[in-house]
C-alpha positions as a Python dict, from the first residue, in 0.01 Angstrom:
ca = {
    (1, 'X'): (0, 0, 0),
    (2, 'X'): (104, -195, 327),
    (3, 'X'): (377, -330, 109),
    (4, 'X'): (527, 29, 57),
    (5, 'X'): (497, 128, 370),
    (6, 'X'): (713, -177, 477),
    (7, 'X'): (932, -126, 256),
    (8, 'X'): (992, 248, 387),
    (9, 'X'): (969, 154, 721),
    (10, 'X'): (1254, -110, 667),
    (11, 'X'): (1493, 154, 496),
    (12, 'X'): (1405, 383, 790),
    (13, 'X'): (1513, 133, 1011),
    (14, 'X'): (1808, 9, 841),
    (15, 'X'): (1963, 393, 829),
    (16, 'X'): (1924, 409, 1179),
    (17, 'X'): (2047, 88, 1282),
    (18, 'X'): (2344, 221, 1041),
    (19, 'X'): (2401, 587, 1191),
    (20, 'X'): (2370, 460, 1560),
    (21, 'X'): (2624, 194, 1434),
    (22, 'X'): (2841, 419, 1312),
    (23, 'X'): (2852, 702, 1611),
    (24, 'X'): (2924, 413, 1806),
    (25, 'X'): (3210, 342, 1607),
    (26, 'X'): (3287, 754, 1615),
    (27, 'X'): (3241, 782, 1933),
    (28, 'X'): (3475, 495, 2067),
    (29, 'X'): (3742, 609, 1847),
    (30, 'X'): (3754, 946, 1982),
    (31, 'X'): (3815, 825, 2338),
    (32, 'X'): (4146, 765, 2231),
    (33, 'X'): (4465, 894, 2238),
    (34, 'X'): (4588, 1071, 1903),
    (35, 'X'): (4853, 785, 1889),
    (36, 'X'): (4604, 535, 1922),
    (37, 'X'): (4398, 732, 1665),
    (38, 'X'): (4706, 655, 1411),
    (39, 'X'): (4721, 290, 1523),
    (40, 'X'): (4336, 216, 1404),
    (41, 'X'): (4333, 402, 1131),
    (42, 'X'): (4637, 239, 1024),
    (43, 'X'): (4525, -81, 1133),
    (44, 'X'): (4178, -16, 901),
    (45, 'X'): (4385, -10, 613),
    (46, 'X'): (4565, -343, 640),
    (47, 'X'): (4315, -549, 877),
    (48, 'X'): (4056, -469, 916),
    (49, 'X'): (3961, -769, 1166),
    (50, 'X'): (4211, -563, 1384),
    (51, 'X'): (4157, -253, 1391),
    (52, 'X'): (3801, -332, 1552),
    (53, 'X'): (3950, -547, 1792),
    (54, 'X'): (4202, -271, 1895),
    (55, 'X'): (3926, -47, 1875),
    (56, 'X'): (3658, -274, 2104),
    (57, 'X'): (3913, -283, 2376),
    (58, 'X'): (3835, -90, 2726),
    (59, 'X'): (4191, 31, 2853),
    (60, 'X'): (4478, 167, 2672),
    (61, 'X'): (4743, -39, 2846),
    (62, 'X'): (4537, -365, 2658),
    (63, 'X'): (4577, -167, 2303),
    (64, 'X'): (4919, -137, 2361),
    (65, 'X'): (4950, -491, 2425),
    (66, 'X'): (4723, -573, 2136),
    (67, 'X'): (4969, -380, 1926),
    (68, 'X'): (5262, -513, 1985),
    (69, 'X'): (5164, -856, 1957),
    (70, 'X'): (4957, -781, 1642),
    (71, 'X'): (5377, -693, 1555),
    (72, 'X'): (5554, -971, 1697),
    (73, 'X'): (5575, -1174, 1390),
    (74, 'X'): (5623, -965, 1139),
    (75, 'X'): (5961, -858, 943),
    (76, 'X'): (6058, -448, 1198),
    (77, 'X'): (6147, -298, 849),
    (78, 'X'): (5768, -346, 752),
    (79, 'X'): (5648, -198, 1079),
    (80, 'X'): (5847, 133, 1060),
    (81, 'X'): (5742, 209, 694),
    (82, 'X'): (5356, 123, 848),
    (83, 'X'): (5416, 359, 1138),
    (84, 'X'): (5575, 622, 865),
    (85, 'X'): (5247, 567, 635),
    (86, 'X'): (5036, 685, 935),
    (87, 'X'): (5204, 930, 1086),
    (88, 'X'): (5187, 1112, 731),
    (89, 'X'): (4857, 1046, 633),
    (90, 'X'): (4744, 1163, 989),
    (91, 'X'): (4913, 1493, 963),
    (92, 'X'): (4773, 1499, 601),
    (93, 'X'): (4446, 1369, 597),
    (94, 'X'): (4295, 1357, 961),
    (95, 'X'): (4280, 1724, 981),
    (96, 'X'): (3930, 1746, 1026),
    (97, 'X'): (3738, 1415, 1001),
    (98, 'X'): (3999, 1113, 1046),
    (99, 'X'): (3775, 882, 1197),
    (100, 'X'): (3550, 904, 787),
    (101, 'X'): (3858, 972, 584),
    (102, 'X'): (3930, 718, 335),
    (103, 'X'): (4237, 833, 232),
    (104, 'X'): (4409, 750, 594),
    (105, 'X'): (4353, 385, 498),
    (106, 'X'): (4423, 353, 165),
    (107, 'X'): (4745, 552, 172),
    (108, 'X'): (4873, 332, 482),
    (109, 'X'): (4748, 64, 270),
    (110, 'X'): (4895, 132, -44),
    (111, 'X'): (5159, 411, -17),
    (112, 'X'): (5205, 764, -227),
    (113, 'X'): (4980, 719, -553),
    (114, 'X'): (5140, 771, -898),
    (115, 'X'): (4951, 1014, -962),
    (116, 'X'): (4730, 1247, -757),
    (117, 'X'): (4481, 1483, -913),
    (118, 'X'): (4299, 1712, -675),
    (119, 'X'): (3938, 1878, -882),
    (120, 'X'): (3813, 2211, -733),
    (121, 'X'): (3460, 2289, -666),
    (122, 'X'): (3508, 2478, -1011),
    (123, 'X'): (3492, 2122, -1213),
    (124, 'X'): (3112, 2193, -1323),
    (125, 'X'): (3116, 2591, -1458),
    (126, 'X'): (2757, 2580, -1602),
    (127, 'X'): (2639, 2909, -1718),
    (128, 'X'): (2305, 2945, -1593),
    (129, 'X'): (2317, 2669, -1267),
    (130, 'X'): (2385, 2732, -933),
    (131, 'X'): (2501, 2384, -904),
    (132, 'X'): (2806, 2287, -668),
    (133, 'X'): (3042, 2021, -706),
    (134, 'X'): (3204, 1858, -427),
    (135, 'X'): (3589, 1867, -373),
    (136, 'X'): (3683, 1534, -538),
    (137, 'X'): (4044, 1383, -560),
    (138, 'X'): (4169, 1109, -744),
    (139, 'X'): (4414, 862, -636),
    (140, 'X'): (4585, 666, -946),
    (141, 'X'): (4808, 381, -881),
    (142, 'X'): (5019, 250, -1140),
    (143, 'X'): (5127, -86, -946),
    (144, 'X'): (4822, -287, -868),
    (145, 'X'): (4664, -84, -1136),
    (146, 'X'): (4390, 60, -970),
    (147, 'X'): (4228, 392, -925),
    (148, 'X'): (4015, 554, -635),
    (149, 'X'): (3812, 789, -656),
    (150, 'X'): (3695, 1009, -337),
    (151, 'X'): (3446, 1287, -329),
    (152, 'X'): (3443, 1519, -9),
    (153, 'X'): (3143, 1473, 207),
    (154, 'X'): (3078, 1740, 496),
    (155, 'X'): (3505, 1726, 558),
    (156, 'X'): (3562, 1380, 522),
    (157, 'X'): (3680, 1216, 194),
    (158, 'X'): (3496, 904, 107),
    (159, 'X'): (3559, 620, -166),
    (160, 'X'): (3264, 648, -429),
    (161, 'X'): (3494, 404, -708),
    (162, 'X'): (3783, 176, -732),
    (163, 'X'): (3838, 79, -1092),
    (164, 'X'): (4132, -147, -1234),
    (165, 'X'): (4384, -132, -1520),
    (166, 'X'): (4664, -307, -1645),
    (167, 'X'): (4750, -697, -1703),
    (168, 'X'): (4572, -832, -1422),
    (169, 'X'): (4233, -719, -1573),
    (170, 'X'): (4081, -997, -1767),
    (171, 'X'): (3867, -863, -2053),
    (172, 'X'): (3629, -1197, -2140),
    (173, 'X'): (3617, -1151, -2519),
    (174, 'X'): (3565, -1425, -2881),
    (175, 'X'): (3802, -1534, -3037),
    (176, 'X'): (3809, -1671, -3381),
    (177, 'X'): (3872, -2023, -3373),
    (178, 'X'): (3731, -2136, -3811),
    (179, 'X'): (3649, -1866, -4076),
    (180, 'X'): (3434, -1941, -4353),
    (181, 'X'): (3226, -2167, -4211),
    (182, 'X'): (2861, -2243, -4298),
    (183, 'X'): (2690, -2427, -3970),
    (184, 'X'): (2274, -2487, -4059),
    (185, 'X'): (2109, -2373, -3689),
    (186, 'X'): (1761, -2443, -3602),
    (187, 'X'): (1738, -2157, -3361),
    (188, 'X'): (1472, -2290, -3036),
    (189, 'X'): (1557, -1915, -2836),
    (190, 'X'): (1657, -1562, -2886),
    (191, 'X'): (2045, -1467, -2833),
    (192, 'X'): (2024, -1088, -2704),
    (193, 'X'): (2353, -925, -2766),
    (194, 'X'): (2433, -571, -2798),
    (195, 'X'): (2588, -389, -3069),
    (196, 'X'): (2757, -60, -3231),
    (197, 'X'): (3039, 61, -3480),
    (198, 'X'): (3266, 315, -3481),
    (199, 'X'): (3373, 549, -3833),
    (200, 'X'): (3742, 589, -3907),
    (201, 'X'): (3977, 693, -4181),
    (202, 'X'): (4210, 416, -4310),
    (203, 'X'): (4372, 660, -4619),
    (204, 'X'): (4228, 815, -4869),
    (205, 'X'): (3862, 764, -4959),
    (206, 'X'): (3907, 423, -4767),
    (207, 'X'): (3726, 395, -4439),
    (208, 'X'): (3775, 166, -4135),
    (209, 'X'): (3419, 77, -4032),
    (210, 'X'): (3477, -131, -3629),
    (211, 'X'): (3248, -317, -3521),
    (212, 'X'): (3199, -353, -3137),
    (213, 'X'): (2965, -642, -3005),
    (214, 'X'): (2893, -772, -2656),
    (215, 'X'): (2728, -1098, -2579),
    (216, 'X'): (2641, -1247, -2219),
    (217, 'X'): (2711, -1581, -2082),
    (218, 'X'): (2606, -1758, -1773),
    (219, 'X'): (2790, -2118, -1886),
    (220, 'X'): (3110, -2106, -2182),
    (221, 'X'): (3088, -2500, -2121),
    (222, 'X'): (3122, -2609, -2463),
    (223, 'X'): (2995, -2287, -2601),
    (224, 'X'): (3097, -2250, -3000),
    (225, 'X'): (2906, -1923, -3141),
    (226, 'X'): (2868, -1911, -3520),
    (227, 'X'): (2944, -1512, -3580),
    (228, 'X'): (2800, -1436, -3985),
    (229, 'X'): (2811, -1053, -4129),
    (230, 'X'): (2668, -932, -4455),
    (231, 'X'): (2731, -651, -4588),
    (232, 'X'): (2512, -465, -4873),
    (233, 'X'): (2555, -140, -5070),
    (234, 'X'): (2281, 112, -5103),
    (235, 'X'): (2165, -43, -5440),
    (236, 'X'): (2073, -361, -5183),
    (237, 'X'): (2308, -579, -5355),
    (238, 'X'): (2539, -809, -5111),
    (239, 'X'): (2912, -657, -5159),
    (240, 'X'): (3095, -886, -4911),
    (241, 'X'): (3015, -1131, -4598),
    (242, 'X'): (3214, -1307, -4320),
    (243, 'X'): (3126, -1607, -4111),
    (244, 'X'): (3353, -1738, -3863),
    (245, 'X'): (3342, -1937, -3544),
    (246, 'X'): (3393, -1850, -3172),
    (247, 'X'): (3478, -1966, -2850),
    (248, 'X'): (3449, -1677, -2485),
    (249, 'X'): (3775, -1624, -2322),
    (250, 'X'): (3898, -1492, -2014),
    (251, 'X'): (3612, -1587, -1875),
    (252, 'X'): (3318, -1819, -1732),
    (253, 'X'): (2989, -1616, -1655),
    (254, 'X'): (3049, -1274, -1740),
    (255, 'X'): (2936, -1007, -2073),
    (256, 'X'): (3222, -1118, -2364),
    (257, 'X'): (3336, -853, -2561),
    (258, 'X'): (3401, -837, -2986),
    (259, 'X'): (3576, -637, -3227),
    (260, 'X'): (3514, -672, -3684),
    (261, 'X'): (3703, -474, -3889),
    (262, 'X'): (3585, -407, -4233),
    (263, 'X'): (3759, -156, -4500),
    (264, 'X'): (3474, -12, -4712),
    (265, 'X'): (3468, 335, -4951),
    (266, 'X'): (3268, 608, -4824),
    (267, 'X'): (2924, 502, -4938),
    (268, 'X'): (2621, 377, -4772),
    (269, 'X'): (2608, 46, -4668),
    (270, 'X'): (2304, -187, -4515),
    (271, 'X'): (2420, -464, -4245),
    (272, 'X'): (2289, -822, -4106),
    (273, 'X'): (2443, -944, -3789),
    (274, 'X'): (2365, -1270, -3722),
    (275, 'X'): (2451, -1454, -3373),
    (276, 'X'): (2380, -1808, -3350),
    (277, 'X'): (2492, -1990, -2953),
    (278, 'X'): (2510, -2396, -3149),
    (279, 'X'): (2540, -2534, -2822),
    (280, 'X'): (2212, -2423, -2668),
    (281, 'X'): (2046, -2370, -3005),
    (282, 'X'): (1987, -1981, -2983),
    (283, 'X'): (1989, -1692, -3254),
    (284, 'X'): (2027, -1341, -3320),
    (285, 'X'): (1990, -1079, -3530),
    (286, 'X'): (2071, -695, -3607),
    (287, 'X'): (2053, -499, -3885),
    (288, 'X'): (2142, -131, -3902),
    (289, 'X'): (2276, 123, -4173),
    (290, 'X'): (2565, 323, -4203),
    (291, 'X'): (2663, 673, -4366),
    (292, 'X'): (3068, 660, -4494),
    (293, 'X'): (3025, 909, -4693),
    (294, 'X'): (3183, 1204, -4484),
    (295, 'X'): (3463, 1022, -4572),
    (296, 'X'): (3512, 1087, -4903),
    (297, 'X'): (3812, 1294, -5004),
    (298, 'X'): (3918, 1276, -4643),
    (299, 'X'): (3648, 1553, -4590),
    (300, 'X'): (3541, 1459, -4228),
    (301, 'X'): (3899, 1513, -4037),
    (302, 'X'): (3797, 1357, -3679),
    (303, 'X'): (3647, 991, -3634),
    (304, 'X'): (3387, 882, -3405),
    (305, 'X'): (3420, 925, -3039),
    (306, 'X'): (3385, 584, -2865),
    (307, 'X'): (3286, 509, -2569),
    (308, 'X'): (3515, 289, -2412),
    (309, 'X'): (3476, 5, -2072),
    (310, 'X'): (3888, 16, -2061),
    (311, 'X'): (4215, 202, -2211),
    (312, 'X'): (4519, 90, -2087),
    (313, 'X'): (4879, -71, -2196),
    (314, 'X'): (4784, -418, -2121),
    (315, 'X'): (4676, -657, -2435),
    (316, 'X'): (4372, -875, -2446),
    (317, 'X'): (4362, -995, -2767),
    (318, 'X'): (4492, -846, -3099),
    (319, 'X'): (4145, -721, -3250),
    (320, 'X'): (4120, -424, -2956),
    (321, 'X'): (4481, -276, -3009),
    (322, 'X'): (4512, 39, -3113),
    (323, 'X'): (4778, 321, -3068),
    (324, 'X'): (4711, 411, -2740),
    (325, 'X'): (4681, 67, -2587),
    (326, 'X'): (4382, -177, -2560),
    (327, 'X'): (4050, -32, -2620),
    (328, 'X'): (3766, -201, -2487),
    (329, 'X'): (3460, -10, -2659),
    (330, 'X'): (3106, -8, -2458),
    (331, 'X'): (2843, -104, -2702),
    (332, 'X'): (2577, 51, -2439),
    (333, 'X'): (2690, 376, -2283),
    (334, 'X'): (2535, 315, -1969),
    (335, 'X'): (2751, 298, -1668),
    (336, 'X'): (2656, 333, -1299),
    (337, 'X'): (2731, 657, -1150),
    (338, 'X'): (3021, 717, -1047),
    (339, 'X'): (3188, 479, -1266),
    (340, 'X'): (3494, 646, -1430),
    (341, 'X'): (3491, 492, -1801),
    (342, 'X'): (3692, 614, -2136),
    (343, 'X'): (3611, 798, -2485),
    (344, 'X'): (3856, 743, -2803),
    (345, 'X'): (3870, 905, -3044),
    (346, 'X'): (4110, 961, -3424),
    (347, 'X'): (4228, 1350, -3549),
    (348, 'X'): (4329, 1392, -3943),
    (349, 'X'): (4483, 1600, -4123),
    (350, 'X'): (4683, 1791, -3850),
    (351, 'X'): (4932, 2046, -3963),
    (352, 'X'): (5298, 1955, -3764),
    (353, 'X'): (5613, 2111, -3714),
    (354, 'X'): (5970, 1960, -3699),
    (355, 'X'): (5726, 1597, -3748),
    (356, 'X'): (5529, 1669, -3448),
    (357, 'X'): (5151, 1810, -3429),
    (358, 'X'): (5033, 2040, -3110),
    (359, 'X'): (4686, 1989, -2973),
    (360, 'X'): (4470, 2135, -2678),
    (361, 'X'): (4179, 1885, -2616),
    (362, 'X'): (3854, 2018, -2492),
    (363, 'X'): (3619, 1777, -2363),
    (364, 'X'): (3251, 1936, -2292),
    (365, 'X'): (2977, 1759, -2115),
    (366, 'X'): (2644, 1875, -2114),
    (367, 'X'): (2296, 1794, -1932),
    (368, 'X'): (2062, 1615, -2197),
    (369, 'X'): (1784, 1659, -2037),
    (370, 'X'): (1776, 2000, -1905),
    (371, 'X'): (1821, 2069, -2324),
    (372, 'X'): (1984, 2381, -2261),
    (373, 'X'): (2389, 2528, -2260),
    (374, 'X'): (2427, 2435, -1946),
    (375, 'X'): (2807, 2243, -1962),
    (376, 'X'): (2797, 2071, -1638),
    (377, 'X'): (3193, 1929, -1688),
    (378, 'X'): (3519, 2007, -1876),
    (379, 'X'): (3814, 1857, -1937),
    (380, 'X'): (4114, 2025, -2094),
    (381, 'X'): (4465, 1833, -2207),
    (382, 'X'): (4750, 2004, -2455),
    (383, 'X'): (4887, 1703, -2646),
    (384, 'X'): (5199, 1709, -2855),
    (385, 'X'): (5306, 1395, -3022),
    (386, 'X'): (5471, 1246, -3386),
    (387, 'X'): (5263, 1299, -3675),
    (388, 'X'): (4978, 1427, -3861),
    (389, 'X'): (4673, 1196, -3696),
    (390, 'X'): (4602, 1216, -3376),
    (391, 'X'): (4506, 889, -3158),
    (392, 'X'): (4346, 1004, -2841),
    (393, 'X'): (4264, 780, -2544),
    (394, 'X'): (4074, 971, -2320),
    (395, 'X'): (3969, 882, -1884),
    (396, 'X'): (3685, 1042, -1769),
    (397, 'X'): (3554, 1037, -1418),
    (398, 'X'): (3188, 1095, -1382),
    (399, 'X'): (3245, 1177, -988),
    (400, 'X'): (2920, 1370, -877),
    (401, 'X'): (2702, 1390, -1157),
    (402, 'X'): (2360, 1276, -1082),
    (403, 'X'): (2213, 935, -1344),
    (404, 'X'): (2042, 1091, -1619),
    (405, 'X'): (2131, 1143, -2004),
    (406, 'X'): (2467, 1358, -2089),
    (407, 'X'): (2604, 1490, -2460),
    (408, 'X'): (3015, 1460, -2484),
    (409, 'X'): (3142, 1836, -2732),
    (410, 'X'): (3506, 1705, -2806),
    (411, 'X'): (3704, 1978, -2917),
    (412, 'X'): (4044, 1997, -3082),
    (413, 'X'): (4240, 2271, -3185),
    (414, 'X'): (4506, 2242, -3448),
    (415, 'X'): (4729, 2462, -3213),
    (416, 'X'): (4967, 2512, -3507),
    (417, 'X'): (4711, 2563, -3794),
    (418, 'X'): (4450, 2734, -3558),
    (419, 'X'): (4177, 2504, -3752),
    (420, 'X'): (3936, 2334, -3498),
    (421, 'X'): (3766, 1999, -3553),
    (422, 'X'): (3487, 1936, -3320),
    (423, 'X'): (3260, 1572, -3272),
    (424, 'X'): (3000, 1432, -3037),
    (425, 'X'): (2881, 1119, -2824),
    (426, 'X'): (2611, 1001, -2540),
    (427, 'X'): (2620, 799, -2244),
    (428, 'X'): (2372, 812, -1960),
    (429, 'X'): (2453, 719, -1602),
    (430, 'X'): (2202, 528, -1402),
    (431, 'X'): (2144, 486, -1037),
    (432, 'X'): (2420, 246, -833),
    (433, 'X'): (2265, -81, -719),
}
């Protein structure tokens, strides 16, 4: 009880210190002239130390001298562009709470976003809920591959999440270096890894089963992983197996991803997967069953929905490539709240007109813990693409959704035939550490 009381006291003191410090800075900010406020907010976007120094100066003369000195050895055109940005950002985003609004320094640093999405309080459309959604914005910068999620808190927009995409994002993965290799391993420790699957139609009466693995590695030095997968039919007869040696790529201490595909007839199967860390003599095993019967004779017209860490146009390895680009599946759909993530799915046997299909996709998010028909989020998009198969990659922003368990229902309506397909998946949001 004493430890708990001390912890609460520490939290209260920390909050009080942060609150007081913020109030002191705000008081200093609001003593500035409007021109000086713009300069401070702009400096905060490009050089936080210079901004803090500027704010601490006592007189307007000192601040003017400091600002001129800041630009003394810099390009005149860069300064002119900086001042255009701070004028625009202050005008657009500084109307109510300029000191607290994160959009101003981000605009000054990165400029106009490639895409700016404004999310209104109508985002949540719960049938029986009065829970309000805070206004929000999503800013996407194709270069340098950044996404900023803002939530309006009181009168200012605060950044709650920053995510990356594109070529600079390196995804640690396991690379095959040898096949059909028998390795004798005497396990000394347990190797923990995660596994999940995705079912897709390859062609009539042939299903593509994708197996996704992830493995946390503390030290990749000299690391070799043996991967052994065995497939049994419903009579428990071994029908296929795959043995490979793998090495970690594009990372050191990290979570490494892997994907293996099998092409199978629409039947029931049992899988056994063994991963062995040959360096540290650790072995892990997983077993699970898969039912592919729904894919018999093209009966199933929508694939599983796969939650993904990232979907973009960059390249990591051929194993992660799909028609929408690089898809890095999540082996556990558990994410910190506010963190953007993705979904991937495919729809089959679509009607076409002039070689194009036309779809309307609706993604409805339900709060699973409340166990009632309450839509807490909805996304609607229209698609026009070639062919009778749709490859759909969707970016999702949880924004201010509370920690908890959620169900996502994808409804895909063929606008030519009027036919609708639907699929379901789940995810969990956990508090940010």
